[in-house]
N, C-alpha and C positions, 0 to 999 in steps of 0.2 A: 573422628576428626572430620571426616568428609561430610557427615550427617550435619554437623554443627556449621560448616562453611555454607552448606547449601541453605539452611535456615536463615543465616545472617544475610546471604545474597538475596533471597526472596524479599526479606523485610527492607533491606537497604533500597533495592530496586522500587518497591512500592513507595517508600518514604521519599525518595528522589523524585519520582513522577509527581507525587502530591506538592512537594515544594514548587516543582515548575508550575503546576496548576494555580497554586496560590499567588506565586509571582505575577502570573498572567492575569489573574482576577484583580489583583491591586493595580497592575499597569493599565487594566482596561479603563479606570476612572480618570486616567490623564487627558489633558486636553487633546483634542484632534490635530494632527500637524497642519500648519498652515496651508501646504499644498494641497490638502485634502478637504480644506474648509468648504462647507456647502454641500458635501457629498451626502449628508444626512440633515434632514430638518429635525426640528426637536422631537416630533412623534415618531419618526423613522429611528432616531437615535435611541430613544427610550425602548423600541421594539427590539433594536440590535442588542442593547444591553441585556434585555430580558432572554433573548434567544441564546446569547453567550453563556449566561448562567445556568439556563435550562440544560444546555449541553454539558457543562461542566459538572451539574449535580448527577447526570446520567453516567458520566464518566467515573465520578467518584464512586458510587455505589457498585458499578460494574467492576471496578479494579479491586474494590475491598472485598466483595464476595468473591472473586477469581483468586485472589492471593490467600484468602482465608481457607478456600477449598483446596489449593495446592499444598498449603503448609499442613493443612488437616490430613489429607490423603497421605503425604510423606511421613508425618510425624506418628501416625497411627498404624503404619505398616500396610497401608493400602496396596502399594506396589508390589510388596512381598506376597499379599493375600492372592492378587491378581495373577501373579507369576505361578503360583502353585495351581491356580484355577486353570490356567491355559495349558500347563504341563500335563494335567490330567485329561485333557481333551485330545492332544495329539502329540506325536514324537517329532513332528515336523517342524523345525526351526522357522520355516516360512509361514506356516499357518499360525503358530504361536505367536509370532511377530504381528501378524495381520489382526489376530484376535485381541491381544494385549493393546497395542498402539490404538486400535478402532475403539476399544472400550474406553480409554480414557480421552481419545478424541471425541467420541460421543458424548461423555461426560461434560467436557469443556464446552461443547455445542450447546447442551441443554443448559448450562449455567448461563451462557451468553444470550439464548434465544430470547427469554423474557425482556431483557433490556434492549434488545434489537428491536422487539415488537413495540416496546414503549416509545423508542426513539422515533420509529417510523410513523406509528399511529396516534401518538400523542404529541410529542415535541414537533416533529416536522409537520404534522397536521395543524397543530396550533397556529403555527407561524405561516401556513400558506404554501409550504414546499411539497408535501406530499400528494402524490397522485396514484400511488400503488393501491390497488384494491385488495381486499382479503384474499380473493381468489388468484390473483397474479402473485401475491407475496407467497402464498402456498407453493404455487407452481415453481417460482424462482428457488425457493427452499429446497424442494424435491430434485430440482434440476443440479443445484449447486452440490447437494449431498451425492448425487449420483455420479457427478463428475469427479469429486474428491475420492470416492471409492474406486472407481475405474481408473482413473489417473494416478492418483496418489498410491491406491494400493497396488496398481501394476508396477510402478517404479519401486516401491517399497519391496515387493517380491523379487524383483530382479536384483536389486541391491543385496538382498539377504542371500539369494542364490549365489552371487559372486563371492560373498563372505564365505559360505560353506565350500565354495569350490577352490578358492585360494586366499586364505587368511591373510597371508604375508603381503600381498599385493592388493588387498581388498580396496584400501583406500584410494589407490591410483585408477584401478578399473571402474570402481564404482563413481568416482568423478567423472571419468570418461563418459559414462553412461548417462548420468544426470545431466552432463553439459550438453549431450546430443538432444536429450529431451527438452531442456531448456531453449536451445536454439530452434528446434522444431516448432515449439509453442509460439515463440516469438515471430516466427516466419508466417506461421499460418494462423495466427490469432484471429485476424478478422474474418478469415474464411472458414475456420471451423468451430470457434469457440463463440464469437459474438452472435451469429445467427441463432444459438441456442436461446439467447435472451431477448435479442432486439432484431428488428428488421432494419436493413441497409438498403437504400436505393441511391442509383447515381444521381448526382446534382443535376438538375434540369438545365438545358441551354438557357442562357439569359445574361442579364448584367453582372451577377455574382460570379458565374462561372467564368465569363469573359474577363473579368477583373483579377481572378485568382490565377487564371492560365497566363494573363498578360504579365502579371508580377512574376510568376515563376519563370517564364521565358526571359524577362528582363534580368533576372539574377543568375540565369544559366542552370536551372533546376528543372529536371525533367519529371513532370508531373501530369498525369493522365487520369488516375483514378481518384475522383472526388466523390465522397459518399456523403449522404444525410442519414443519421440514425434516429430513430423515434424515441428519444430520451424522455419525450415530455410525457410518456405513458406512466412514468414512474415518479419524475421529480420536475420542479420547475428550474432547478439549478442547470447551469449551461457548461458546455465543454467543447472543446475541439482538440484533436491530436493526430499526429502520425502513427503509423503502425507499420511493420514489416519493413522489407528492404528488397532491392531487386525488382522483379516483375510483381512481387505482392505488396510493393509500397503504395500506400494510399493515404489521403487525408480524410478524416471522418469529422464532420460537423454536427452537433446536436441540432435538432430542429428548434429548440428553444433558443439557441445561439442567434439563429437567424431572424428570430421574432424580436430579439432584444437589441440587436446591434445594426449599424448601417453597414453597407458594402465596404466602405474604406476601412471601417473598424475591424471587420471580419480579415480583411486583407491584412491589416496590421498584426492581428493575432497570429495569421498563418506566416507571416514574415519571421516572427518570432521562432516558430517551429521549424522553419526552413533554416533559420540560424544554426538552430541544434545539429541539422544534417550537414551544413556547410563545415561547421566546427568539429565534425566527426564525433559530437558527444554520444551519439547512440552507440557507435562501435567501442568508444573508450568504456562506456558504462558496461557493455556486455564483457569487455575484457577484465573489468574490475570485478563483476560478478562471478565470472568463471575462476578468476584466482582467489576470490574469498571462498568459494565453495571448495577449492582444492585445499586451502589451508584447513578448512573446516573438517573435511574428510581425513586429512593427516592426523590433525589432533585427536579426532574420534578414534582412529586407528591405534593410537598409542594407549587408549585404556579400554579398548573393546573387550579384552579379555581379563581385565582386572577384577579379582576377587573382592578387594576392598570397595571398589565402587559399587558392586553388585550387593554388598553386605550393608553399605550405607542405605539402600533402598529396602532392606529386609529380606533379600534373597539370599539362598543358601549356595548358590553358584552362579557364575556370570553368564549372560545371554545377550545376545544382539540387542533385543529389545529394551530389557532392564537397563543395560548400560548405556544404550542411546537416551533413554529418558532421563538418567542421572546427568549425563553429558551435557544435555541442552539446558540443564540448571546451572552447571558449573560454567557453562559458556556464555551465561548471560553478561558477565562484566565485559568480556571481549565484544560481544554483540553491542553493547551500549557505546563502547569505545569507536567501533567501526561506524556505528550510526552517526556519531557526531562528525567523524571524518567524512561520511558520505554526504551529510548535510553541507558541510563546508564546501566540498567539491561541486555540489548540486547548485548551490547558490551562486558559485563562480561561473558555472556553465549558463545559468540564468541570465547573468549579467552580460555575458557574451552574446547570447542570442538576443537580448534586448538592445544591445549595441548594434547588432547587425539590422535590426528593424529600423533603428535611427538613422544609421549610415545609408539606408536606401530609402529614406525619405518618408517612412511610414511611422515613425517613433510617436508623434502626436496622436495618431489614429490608434495605435495600441495602448497608450496611456489613456485615451478617452474610453476605450473598450474595456480596460482594466477596472476603471472607476465604476463604470456602469454595472459591470459584473460583480464587483465587490459589493456595490450598494444594494443590488439586487439579491444577493446571497446573505446579507447582514453580516458582513465580515467584520472581524475585530480589527480597527485599524491603529490601535496602539499596544501590540505585543510587548512583553518585557524582553529587553535586548538579550538576555541570558537564555531565555526559551528560544529565541530566534536562533542564537548560536548552537544550541543543542539539537534542536528538532525541525527547524523550518527548511524545507528544501527550495524555497524561493526567498529572495529578499523581500522586506517589508513592502506594502503598496507605497507608502510614502516615498521610500528610496527608489523604486522603479519609476514612479512618475516623475521625480526630480531629475532622474536620469534621462529619461524619454523626452519629456516635454518641459524643459527648465523655463520658469517664468521670468 
């Protein structure tokens, strides 16, 4: 029974994703909203449409291969075979878990790798976005793998150790450990992780820094750490974000952002980010994330010793790693529902942050910045409403511009 449920879940999830993709492709042919007219000239619009479809093609084939591989491994007893293999290597549940999950994690990575390479060096290159050299790509990949092994493997080993120590309260103690790690990573993200991939330098004294600090002081926001990150060595896409809290709170600007926007427009973008802090969106998101993780661990704790769950994967007896793998598949519908709720909440937060920028006199500048960045990144201006509802973390560009700078 569990076996059939999992197959159905995998197929339904894939079909649902493809329906969303087809809806978006159909909607992309609609006329551009009046508030965004002139954002693309005829040549740029053709380029945007080509870029949009190129990305959809990559996504289609990547998803298809991934779901076929997952169903194939599950249907033909791949998990049961791997279970027997790792049981023959060690009697330690920790070592077996690391080997088993590392094996299938590595397989998933290998399946995704060709599509990522194609997306980076063919699609992004063709449309003028890619700045990554093969050498840098290899270094980034190796660093990401090492980080996943050290950080992910370390947390996994600790969680399995807790399970072996106290199965009854495993879910609660494991949640506590994972929560501490999550909070630690968020707090020290820019200090410990970003430097592994990018160089951050303090924003030099001058017009831009003065304007940012003046606005922050005006709205009562204590901001001293302003950094510039060398995003241009990988892409022409731009970004700006806040990270950390307390003493580690800082604003990070991509160097490409500074090349593409005026001082007032950058202040408009940062006003939006300050709005998130003022409305305590960061704290609320952390709380929701911790609560979601608690529910996940609790539900996993209910089936962690289930023989039926293990048998569905072709294993003769339950184990932490096999039951976790099957649980992750069964959990998919709940993940989808929580994802939709998260998108709804995120769009609400974005509207509040936009309103903050507007209320403090920089809404028009933020709107101008958003239009420039969208045009530069060849964004789709006419997403399907249902796709927006299900998966968009931000309102559409048209809605945001109408709210920020109504004509």
